C-alpha positions as CSV (number, residue, x, y, z in Angstrom):
1,M,-155.5,-150.1,20.1
2,A,-154.3,-148.0,23.1
3,L,-154.6,-144.2,23.4
4,S,-153.2,-144.0,26.9
5,P,-153.2,-146.1,30.0
6,S,-156.2,-144.2,31.2
7,H,-158.2,-144.6,28.0
8,R,-158.0,-147.6,25.7
9,V,-160.3,-148.6,22.7
10,S,-160.0,-151.8,20.9
11,S,-160.4,-152.1,17.1
12,G,-162.4,-155.4,17.6
13,E,-160.0,-157.5,19.6
14,R,-160.3,-158.1,23.4
15,I,-158.4,-155.5,25.5
16,N,-157.2,-158.1,28.0
17,I,-155.9,-160.7,25.6
18,S,-152.6,-162.2,26.8
19,S,-152.2,-159.6,29.4
20,E,-150.8,-162.3,31.6
21,P,-150.5,-165.7,29.7
22,G,-151.1,-168.7,31.9
23,R,-153.0,-166.6,34.4
24,L,-156.1,-168.9,34.5
25,E,-153.9,-172.0,35.0
26,N,-151.8,-170.3,37.7
27,E,-154.9,-169.0,39.6
28,L,-156.6,-172.4,39.7
29,A,-153.4,-174.2,40.7
30,R,-152.9,-171.6,43.4
31,R,-156.4,-172.4,44.7
32,G,-155.6,-176.1,44.8
33,I,-157.9,-177.1,41.9
34,R,-157.0,-180.1,39.9
35,L,-155.9,-179.3,36.4
36,T,-156.5,-182.1,33.9
37,R,-154.9,-182.1,30.5
38,Q,-158.3,-181.2,28.9
39,R,-158.9,-178.4,31.4
40,R,-155.4,-177.0,30.7
41,T,-156.2,-177.0,27.0
42,L,-159.4,-175.0,27.6
43,L,-157.6,-172.6,29.9
44,R,-155.0,-171.8,27.3
45,I,-157.6,-171.2,24.6
46,I,-159.6,-168.9,26.9
47,D,-156.5,-167.0,28.1
48,T,-155.3,-166.2,24.6
49,A,-158.5,-165.8,22.6
50,P,-158.5,-162.6,20.6
51,E,-162.3,-162.6,20.4
52,H,-165.1,-163.3,22.7
53,L,-165.8,-167.0,22.7
54,N,-169.0,-168.9,22.8
55,V,-169.3,-172.5,23.8
56,E,-169.4,-173.7,20.2
57,V,-166.2,-171.9,19.2
58,L,-164.4,-172.9,22.4
59,L,-165.3,-176.5,21.8
60,E,-164.2,-176.4,18.2
61,K,-160.9,-174.9,19.0
62,A,-160.3,-177.3,21.9
63,Q,-161.2,-180.4,19.8
64,H,-158.4,-179.4,17.3
65,A,-156.0,-179.9,20.2
66,D,-157.8,-182.9,21.7
67,P,-160.5,-184.6,19.7
68,R,-161.8,-186.4,22.8
69,L,-162.6,-183.1,24.6
70,N,-166.4,-182.8,24.9
71,R,-169.1,-180.2,25.6
72,V,-169.6,-181.3,29.2
73,T,-166.0,-180.5,30.0
74,V,-166.3,-177.1,28.4
75,Y,-169.4,-176.2,30.4
76,R,-167.9,-177.6,33.7
77,T,-164.7,-175.6,33.1
78,L,-166.6,-172.4,32.3
79,D,-168.7,-172.9,35.4
80,L,-165.6,-173.4,37.5
81,L,-164.0,-170.2,36.1
82,K,-167.2,-168.2,36.7
83,R,-167.5,-169.4,40.3
84,H,-164.0,-168.3,41.0
85,G,-164.5,-164.9,39.3
86,L,-161.9,-165.5,36.6
87,V,-164.2,-165.2,33.6
88,D,-167.3,-163.2,32.8
89,E,-170.3,-164.5,30.9
90,L,-171.7,-161.9,28.5
91,D,-174.8,-161.8,26.2
92,L,-173.4,-159.0,24.0
93,L,-176.9,-157.7,23.3
94,H,-177.8,-161.1,22.0
95,L,-176.3,-160.2,18.6
96,R,-176.2,-163.8,17.5
97,G,-179.4,-165.2,19.1
98,H,-179.3,-166.1,22.7
99,Q,-175.6,-167.2,22.7
100,H,-173.4,-166.3,25.7
101,F,-169.8,-165.3,25.3
102,Y,-166.9,-165.7,27.7
103,E,-163.8,-163.6,28.4
104,T,-161.2,-163.5,31.1
105,R,-161.7,-160.9,33.8
106,G,-159.0,-158.2,33.5
107,P,-157.6,-155.7,35.8
108,R,-160.1,-153.0,34.8
109,D,-163.8,-153.1,33.9
110,H,-164.6,-152.1,30.3
111,I,-167.5,-151.3,28.2
112,H,-168.6,-153.5,25.2
113,V,-169.7,-151.5,22.2
114,A,-171.5,-153.7,19.7
115,C,-172.6,-152.9,16.1
116,L,-176.2,-154.1,15.6
117,G,-175.5,-154.4,11.9
118,C,-172.4,-156.4,11.5
119,G,-172.0,-157.7,15.0
120,K,-168.4,-156.4,15.6
121,V,-167.7,-155.9,19.3
122,R,-165.2,-153.3,20.5
123,E,-164.1,-152.7,24.0
124,V,-163.4,-149.4,25.8
125,E,-161.6,-148.7,29.1
126,S,-162.0,-145.2,30.4
127,E,-161.3,-143.1,33.5
128,L,-164.8,-141.6,32.9
129,F,-166.3,-145.1,33.3
130,D,-164.2,-145.6,36.5
131,R,-165.4,-142.2,37.9
132,L,-169.0,-143.2,37.1
133,K,-168.6,-146.4,39.0
134,Q,-167.1,-144.5,42.0
135,Q,-170.1,-142.1,42.0
136,I,-172.6,-145.0,41.8
137,A,-170.7,-146.7,44.7
138,R,-171.0,-143.5,46.8
139,D,-174.6,-142.7,45.8
140,C,-175.8,-146.3,46.5
141,D,-173.5,-147.1,49.3
142,V,-172.3,-150.3,47.6
143,E,-168.9,-151.8,47.0
144,I,-168.8,-152.5,43.3
145,T,-166.9,-155.7,42.5
146,V,-167.9,-156.1,38.8
147,A,-169.5,-153.8,36.2
148,R,-170.7,-154.9,32.8
149,T,-171.9,-152.4,30.4
150,E,-173.0,-153.0,26.8
151,I,-173.8,-150.3,24.2
152,G,-175.4,-151.0,20.8
153,G,-175.4,-148.9,17.7
154,Y,-174.2,-148.9,14.1
155,C,-170.5,-148.7,13.1
156,A,-169.3,-146.3,10.4
157,A,-169.1,-149.1,7.8
158,C,-172.7,-150.2,8.4
159,R,-173.9,-146.6,8.4
160,R,-172.3,-146.1,5.0
161,K,-174.0,-149.2,3.6
162,A,-177.5,-148.0,4.8
């Protein structure tokens, strides 16, 4: 996946997967937030997910570990994580309808590159993107705290099929 620390491209997996296992749990505990057994289950799944998760997939995975875990708990946990800036909510160009996807916020912003044919999503971290954000911050006199960029196109496999 990695080319160098300054430029990384995934082959379809999330770049920040397991960068720091248990990070979500540790962050919420540090902030004094109560961690129920069900919440801990969800945090572990989100922390280690190799793909971008939507609510349905997250609920399905969580119910394998705890069949009593319900949709309300999933939404409340995601809302809590978003409010604390620990996960990002993405629409990924609405590739699969109007679903939203969730991923942990990593140490660096990255670009999501989605194939409009097969739906595969790759991630790219780049010094060029970092420099662009710095220029935008200067030009607009804004302190950038989050940047989400999505690019759509057709992957090599889908172009070959066409």
